[in-house]
Each structure stands twice: as structure tokens, then as C-alpha cells.
C-alpha positions in Angstrom: -18.3 -19.3 -40.9 -17.5 -18.7 -37.2 -18.6 -15.9 -34.9 -16.4 -13.8 -32.6 -17.3 -16.0 -29.5 -16.3 -19.3 -31.0 -12.6 -19.2 -30.2 -12.8 -17.2 -27.0 -13.3 -18.7 -23.5 -15.9 -16.2 -22.2 -15.8 -17.5 -18.7 -12.1 -16.9 -18.5 -12.4 -13.5 -20.2 -15.0 -12.4 -17.7 -12.8 -13.5 -14.8 -9.8 -11.7 -16.2 -12.0 -8.6 -16.7 -12.9 -8.7 -13.0 -9.3 -9.0 -12.0 -8.4 -6.2 -14.4 -11.0 -3.8 -13.0 -11.0 -4.6 -9.3 -8.0 -2.4 -8.3 -9.5 0.5 -10.2 -12.9 0.1 -8.5 -11.3 -0.4 -5.1 -9.2 2.7 -5.5 -12.2 4.8 -6.3 -14.3 3.5 -3.5 -11.4 4.2 -1.2 -11.0 7.7 -2.6 -14.7 8.5 -2.2 -14.7 7.4 1.5 -11.4 9.0 2.6 -12.0 12.3 0.8 -15.6 12.7 2.0 -14.5 14.2 5.3 -13.7 17.8 6.2 -10.0 18.7 6.7 -8.7 17.9 10.1 -11.8 15.9 11.2 -10.1 12.5 11.0 -6.4 11.6 10.7 -5.6 10.5 7.2 -8.9 11.6 5.8 -9.7 14.9 4.0 -10.8 16.6 0.8 -9.0 16.1 -2.5 -6.1 18.4 -3.4 -5.1 19.0 0.2 -2.6 17.0 2.3 -3.9 15.4 5.4 -1.5 13.9 8.0 -1.2 11.2 10.5 0.4 13.0 13.5 1.0 10.0 15.8 1.5 6.2 15.7 -1.7 4.2 16.2 -2.6 3.1 19.7 -2.3 -0.5 20.8 -6.1 -1.1 20.4 -6.1 0.3 16.8 -8.4 -1.8 14.5 -9.0 0.4 11.4 -6.5 -1.1 9.0 -4.3 -4.2 9.1 -0.6 -4.1 9.8 -0.3 -0.4 10.7 3.1 1.2 10.6 5.1 2.2 13.7 8.1 3.5 11.7 6.8 6.5 9.8 4.1 9.1 9.9 1.9 9.3 6.9 1.0 12.3 4.7 -1.9 11.6 2.3 -3.1 13.4 -0.8 -5.8 12.5 -3.3 -5.3 14.7 -6.3 -7.7 15.8 -9.1 -6.0 17.3 -12.2 -9.1 17.9 -14.3 -9.1 21.6 -13.9 -5.3 22.4 -13.7 -2.0 20.9 -12.6 -1.3 20.6 -8.9 2.1 21.6 -7.5 3.3 19.3 -4.8 6.0 20.8 -2.6 8.4 18.9 -0.4 10.6 20.7 2.2 14.2 20.2 3.0 14.1 17.2 5.4 17.7 17.7 6.5 18.7 14.2 5.3 15.8 12.5 6.9 14.3 9.6 4.9 10.9 10.2 3.3 9.0 9.2 0.2 6.0 10.5 -1.7 5.0 7.7 -4.0 2.5 8.8 -6.6 -0.1 6.2 -7.7 -2.5 6.3 -10.7 -6.0 5.0 -10.3 -4.9 1.6 -11.6 -2.6 1.4 -8.4 0.7 1.7 -10.4 3.4 3.9 -8.9 4.1 6.2 -11.8 6.4 8.6 -10.0 8.2 9.0 -6.7 9.6 12.0 -4.9 11.8 11.2 -2.0 15.2 10.4 -0.5 16.1 7.7 -3.1 15.0 9.6 -6.3 15.1 13.3 -5.8 17.1 13.7 -2.5 16.1 15.4 0.7 16.3 19.0 -0.4 13.4 21.3 -1.0 11.5 20.6 -4.3 8.4 21.5 -6.2 6.7 19.1 -8.7 3.7 19.9 -10.9 1.4 16.9 -11.4 0.0 17.4 -14.9 -3.1 15.7 -16.4 -3.4 14.5 -20.0 -4.0 17.2 -22.6 -2.7 20.1 -20.5 -0.7 22.6 -22.5 1.1 25.3 -20.7 4.3 26.6 -19.2 5.4 25.8 -15.7 7.2 28.4 -13.5 11.0 28.1 -13.1 12.0 25.7 -10.4 8.9 23.5 -10.8 9.5 20.0 -12.2 6.8 18.5 -14.5 5.4 15.0 -13.7 2.7 13.6 -16.0 0.0 11.6 -14.4 -1.6 8.7 -16.4 -5.0 9.3 -14.8 -6.7 12.6 -13.7 -7.2 11.3 -10.2 -4.4 9.7 -8.1 -3.1 9.1 -4.7 0.1 10.0 -2.8 0.8 8.0 0.4 3.8 9.9 1.9 5.9 8.5 4.7 8.4 10.3 6.8 10.9 8.5 9.1 9.8 8.8 12.7 12.1 7.7 15.5 9.5 7.2 18.2 7.0 9.6 19.8 9.9 11.8 21.0 10.5 12.6 17.3 6.9 13.8 16.6 7.6 17.5 16.8 10.4 17.3 14.2 8.4 15.2 11.9 5.3 17.4 12.2 7.4 20.3 11.0 8.4 18.3 7.9 4.8 17.2 7.3 3.7 20.8 7.4 6.1 21.4 4.5 4.2 18.9 2.2 1.8 21.2 0.4 -0.5 20.8 -2.7 -1.1 24.1 -4.6 -3.2 24.5 -7.7 -1.0 25.9 -10.4 -3.2 29.0 -10.7 -2.5 29.9 -7.1 1.3 29.2 -7.2 3.6 30.4 -5.6 1.1 31.8 -3.0 -0.2 29.5 -0.3 -3.1 27.4 -1.5 -6.6 28.5 -0.5 -8.3 26.2 2.0 -10.1 23.2 0.4 -13.4 22.1 1.7 -15.0 18.6 1.2 -18.3 18.5 -0.6 -20.0 15.9 1.6 -21.8 13.2 -0.4 -24.5 11.5 1.7 -24.7 8.6 -0.7 -21.2 7.4 0.2 -21.2 4.5 2.6 -18.8 5.7 5.3 -19.0 2.6 7.6 -18.5 -0.4 5.3 -14.8 -1.0 4.5 -13.9 -0.3 0.9 -13.0 -3.9 0.1 -16.2 -5.2 1.5 -18.1 -2.7 -0.6 -16.5 -4.0 -3.7 -17.0 -7.6 -2.8 -20.7 -7.0 -2.1 -21.4 -5.3 -5.5 -23.6 -7.2 -7.9 -21.9 -8.2 -11.2 -23.9 -5.5 -13.0 -23.0 -2.8 -10.5 -19.3 -3.8 -10.5 -18.8 -3.9 -14.2 -20.9 -0.8 -14.8 -18.8 1.0 -12.2 -15.6 -0.2 -13.9 -16.8 1.0 -17.3 -17.7 4.4 -15.9 -14.3 4.8 -14.3 -12.5 3.8 -17.5 -14.1 6.7 -19.3 -12.3 9.0 -16.9 -9.2 7.0 -16.2 -7.8 5.5 -19.4 -6.1 2.1 -19.3 -2.4 1.7 -20.0 -1.2 1.3 -23.6 -0.2 -2.3 -23.0 -3.8 -3.2 -22.0 -5.1 -3.7 -25.5 -5.4 -7.5 -25.3 -7.6 -7.5 -22.3 -9.7 -4.6 -23.7 -10.3 -6.6 -26.9 -11.5 -9.6 -24.9 -13.7 -7.4 -22.8 -15.3 -6.0 -25.9 -16.3 -9.5 -27.0 -18.2 -9.7 -23.7 -20.1 -6.5 -24.5 -18.2 -4.4 -22.0 -17.9 -0.9 -23.4 -16.2 2.1 -21.9 -18.7 4.6 -20.4 -21.7 2.3 -20.9 -23.7 0.7 -18.1 -23.8 -3.1 -18.1 -27.3 -4.6 -18.3 -27.0 -8.4 -18.3 -30.5 -8.9 -19.5 -29.7 -7.2 -22.7 -26.7 -9.3 -23.5 -26.2 -12.6 -25.2 -26.8 -15.6 -22.9 -23.2 -16.8 -23.0 -21.7 -13.4 -22.1 -24.3 -12.7 -19.4 -23.8 -16.1 -17.8 -20.0 -15.6 -17.7 -20.3 -12.1 -16.2 -22.7 -13.3 -13.5 -20.4 -16.0 -12.2 -17.0 -14.3 -12.9 -16.7 -12.4 -9.6 -16.9 -15.5 -7.4 -14.5 -17.4 -9.6 -12.0 -14.5 -9.8 -12.0 -14.0 -6.1 -11.3 -17.8 -5.7 -8.3 -17.4 -8.0 -7.1 -14.4 -5.9 -7.4 -16.4 -2.6 -5.6 -19.4 -4.1 -2.6 -17.4 -5.3 -2.3 -15.1 -2.3 -0.1 -17.4 -0.2 2.2 -18.0 -3.2 2.4 -14.4 -4.3 6.0 -14.2 -3.1 8.7 -16.9 -2.4 8.9 -18.2 1.1 12.4 -18.4 2.6 13.0 -19.4 6.2 9.3 -19.1 6.9 9.2 -15.5 5.5 7.3 -14.3 2.5 9.7 -12.1 0.5 7.9 -9.6 -1.7 11.1 -8.5 -3.6 9.6 -8.1 -7.1 6.3 -7.3 -8.8 5.2 -4.6 -6.4 4.1 -1.1 -7.2 4.2 -1.6 -11.0 2.5 -4.7 -12.5 2.5 -4.6 -16.3 -0.1 -7.1 -17.5 0.0 -9.3 -14.4 -3.5 -8.4 -13.5 -3.9 -11.2 -11.0 -0.9 -10.0 -9.0 -2.1 -6.4 -9.1 -5.6 -7.5 -7.9 -4.2 -9.5 -5.1 -1.8 -6.8 -3.9 -4.6 -4.3 -4.0 -6.7 -6.6 -1.9 -4.1 -7.2 0.8 -2.2 -3.9 0.7 -3.7 -1.2 -1.4 -1.1 1.4 -2.3 2.0 -0.9 -2.3 5.4 0.7 -2.7 8.1 0.0 -5.3 10.4 -2.6 -3.8 13.4 -0.3 -4.3 11.9 2.0 -1.7 10.7 -0.5 1.0 9.9 -4.2 1.4 7.8 -5.9 4.1 8.6 -9.6 4.5 5.8 -11.3 6.5 6.5 -14.4 8.7 4.3 -17.4 8.0 6.1 -20.2 9.8 8.7 -20.7 12.5 11.9 -22.8 12.1 9.8 -26.0 12.7 7.3 -25.1 10.0 4.6 -24.3 12.5 2.5 -21.1 12.7 4.2 -18.8 15.3 2.2 -18.8 18.5 2.7 -16.5 21.5 2.4 -19.5 23.9 6.0 -20.2 22.8 9.0 -18.0 23.5 11.0 -17.2 20.3 14.4 -15.8 19.4 15.1 -14.1 16.1 18.9 -14.1 15.7 20.7 -12.0 13.2 24.3 -13.3 12.9 27.1 -10.8 12.9 27.2 -9.0 9.6 23.7 -10.2 8.6 21.4 -7.5 9.9 18.6 -6.5 7.5 20.4 -4.7 4.6 18.9 -1.2 4.6 20.2 2.1 3.3 17.6 3.8 5.6 16.4 1.7 8.5 14.7 -1.5 9.5 12.2 -2.8 12.1 10.3 -5.9 13.2 6.6 -5.3 14.1 4.3 -7.5 16.1 0.6 -8.0 15.4 -2.0 -10.7 16.2 -2.9 -13.2 13.4 -5.4 -10.7 12.0 -2.7 -8.0 11.5 -3.8 -5.8 14.4 -1.5 -4.6 17.3 -2.2 -5.9 20.8 -1.8 -3.7 23.8 1.2 -4.6 26.0 2.8 -3.5 29.2 5.6 -1.5 27.7 3.6 0.0 24.8 6.1 -1.4 22.3 4.9 -2.7 18.9 8.0 -2.5 16.8 11.7 -2.8 17.4 14.6 -2.1 15.1 17.9 -0.4 14.4 16.8 3.0 15.9 16.3 1.4 19.3 18.9 0.8 22.0 19.6 -2.8 21.2 22.1 -5.0 23.1 24.3 -7.0 20.8 26.0 -10.3 21.8 29.8 -10.4 22.3 30.3 -12.0 18.8 28.3 -9.2 17.1 25.1 -11.1 16.6 21.7 -9.8 17.7 19.0 -11.7 19.5 15.4 -10.3 19.4 13.0 -11.9 21.9 9.6 -12.3 20.5 7.4 -13.5 23.3 4.5 -12.7 25.6 6.4 -12.3 28.9 9.3 -10.0 29.7 12.5 -12.0 29.3 14.0 -9.9 32.1 17.4 -8.4 32.7 19.4 -7.2 29.8 17.1 -9.0 27.4 14.2 -6.5 28.0 15.9 -4.0 25.7 15.6 -6.5 22.8 12.0 -7.7 23.7 9.2 -7.4 21.3 6.0 -8.3 23.2 3.5 -10.6 21.6 0.0 -11.8 22.4 -1.0 -15.2 23.7 -2.0 -17.1 20.5 -1.1 -16.9 16.8 1.4 -14.2 16.0 1.6 -11.8 13.0 5.2 -10.6 12.5 6.3 -8.2 9.7 9.9 -7.1 9.0 10.2 -3.7 7.3 13.3 -2.7 5.4 13.3 0.9 4.1 15.7 1.6 1.3 16.6 -2.1 0.8 20.1 -2.7 -0.5 20.5 -4.9 -3.6 21.2 -8.1 -1.5 17.7 -7.7 0.0 16.2 -7.8 -3.4 18.3 -10.2 -5.4 18.0 -13.2 -3.1 21.5 -13.2 -1.6 20.1 -12.2 1.8 17.0 -13.5 3.6 15.7 -13.0 7.2 16.7 -15.7 9.6 14.2 -18.3 10.8 12.3 -17.7 14.0 13.4 -20.3 16.5 11.8 -21.4 19.8 13.9 -20.1 22.7 16.1 -22.7 24.5 14.7 -23.7 27.8 17.1 -22.8 30.7 
């Protein structure tokens, strides 16, 4: 007679459990930090159930998050649906591109309000938690949330600092109202400060530093509030064989030796798997990593979901935006600012975007570097100079190329470069492999 462990690789099951739970744990740590701040005290931070806005692009010495955006201004909402639905309102943006992707606590985009899906007119959308029974007012569209907590990372097209005033007016139209207060303006929301929240250590570092007992206990506690998806039964069954039970703290000393040993060593092994697969997460074409699938919704690909959460928590659906990252130049070398480069788009081969596109420059850690013209991104909303044959040359280099080329200059640091191409509203050819960014070539010496 065999026992339940005899046919199960417990080491692998524990690793998979870590991968399964890590996005959930990272999301909640992030939520606790970013919502533990009074409204208006810090851009992008604020209490739950109230929008908070980034009102300007980050400065050149910004170091808080990697690969910050210089194309859109953010509007952030953490929502809590345990007491009642929350009505999210969006204003008429006058045709301006925006999106409000809605993520559950497992990091899946379960709904999206914005230009591509609901248009740019005014709209009101009730986020509804499980088990709520009631009638919504006329003109309010119901959206069911898989988890009672969730995150909206709104983005509104911003055409440079001169555009701030117009974008701020749109941001002010993004409003979250408890259903019981609708249609009146929502009452001010205050943050209940929790002194036990570590506000200085980055969320990912906090997760990595957790002991196995603390990590798995945290995950089991969160699962009691945020149910897994229906297709997660296989991983849940394997977790049960390890002694992991929803809502119950994990005490390794009270487990069988095999399960305890597997859970103790699983975090290290799981993170090694994540690091190994990260460079291969998306296909590389012309030196660019092309994340054109498997983003925003992950099914049972828990490894991909964990890696995406690690490198870019809150990823969009690819139908709304993709961010190819440059890993190598045309010679297969890591791009370096001690070389002058040209990124040439041949005539008719500009990034295929229904909305807009840009190329952003960072250092090799993903942070902007101050430059003399305070330019960190360049794209189709800039006054670019095209060649006579319709092609476009962008000059990625440290020094000003001079003359007419300055208008197409994206300054870079001396040393390794971090370059990201952003395509908002990518057309089908950007997703199906029929288009790819051109290689980055060293400039010809003249």
C-alpha cells in the first residue's frame, strides 16, 4: 500500500507552490506600503478606494522604480470591495488615449476600461465583489472582481510637460465612489497608518527576505481572502499534500520531515528558476526582447506570472501596450554609451501603433540619467526629421550629434545602455511577428 507522498515530487511541488504564491504575496506587500500614506502626501501613494495621481514625469535623477514612463501620467487606485461595490468613473477624454487596467490580487488583468475597450466617452463602472446581491443605478456598468482587493494602474497619454494641464483635468475625472454614496461625490478617505508596515524596504526585497514559514503562512492567509482561480485545482491539490492549508499558519516543525525539508529549500530553488528563465521570457529579434504574448493574463503558467511580477508588477495586456527591451546591438554586443548608435526605421516600417510610440533611454539598471536637454524619451509626438526617402534615423548617443540631427537625438549615459521601445495600442503586425524593431547599429564614422 502506498502513501500520498510516494508518487509526488515534494521538492518540485514546494517550488511550484512558491511560484504560485509569490505574485499574490508581492501584490499585498506592495498594497500595504503604497496605501499606508495619507492622500496627497506622496505621488502615486494614498489610501484605498481613492485615486491618487502622478502629476508630472519623473526627474532625471529618479531612482524609486525601474524603467519609469515618460509617455503617460499615472492614476492609481487600490480598491476594497468587502463592504460594498465601488463605482469607478472615467471622464470624456476627447479622443485622448487612456486605459484603466484592473488587476486582481493574483496580478491578472480581469477587466479594462479605456480607449480600446470602452471608448473615450464618459463612463461609470461598478466593481463588485463576490457574493454581492443588489441592483445598480441606471448608467452604471457592472464589473465583477475575482478578489475583494485589486489594483488599477491608469495611464493617460501625455504629450510632454506642456500637456500637463490638460491631462490633470482628465485625471481629476477619474473618481472612485462607494455605491452607497453614488451619485454624490465621495467622502474624503483617510489612510489608517499601520506602524508595523516597513515603508523603506522595497516590496520585492521584503518578499525575498521572508523566511519560508513566514512566506507560506502569508500566502495561506491571503488565499483565505483572495480565492484562487477555478483552473488552479491541480496546484492546490499538490500544495495540500505538502500540508499547506488555506487560512492556516505554516509551522515546519509540526510537519513531516519530507514536506518540511522541501518547503525550507524551495524559495531558493524557485528564485533560481525565475532568474534562469527571465532572459528567455520573450523571443529575441534583432537584439530586442518582444513581449508579445503571455502578459497580463497567465492561466496556469505560474513561472511566467512570477517572473513578470518580479520584473514588472502590474503588466498590461499586450493588446493595450507592449514594451520591447533592447539587449544587444547589431553586432550582438551589449549597447554602450561610449559608442554612437543609429536606430533606423525604414520608410513604412515605423512602430505599428494605433495610439503612439516612443523610445526611452535608461542606464543598465533601468534608471534615467540626467542630460543637458532633459530628454529621456523620443517618439512620434516629437518634431522628428525624416530622411528624403521617408526613413527615420534616431541618434542614441552621449554627445549631441549636432545640426539637424539634434531633433532626433536621444541622449544616453557613458557606459551600458538600457533602451525600451513602447508601443501603445499595438497593431496586429506588432503582435503576430510580422514586424519587429530594427537592430541598433553603430553610427558610421565620418
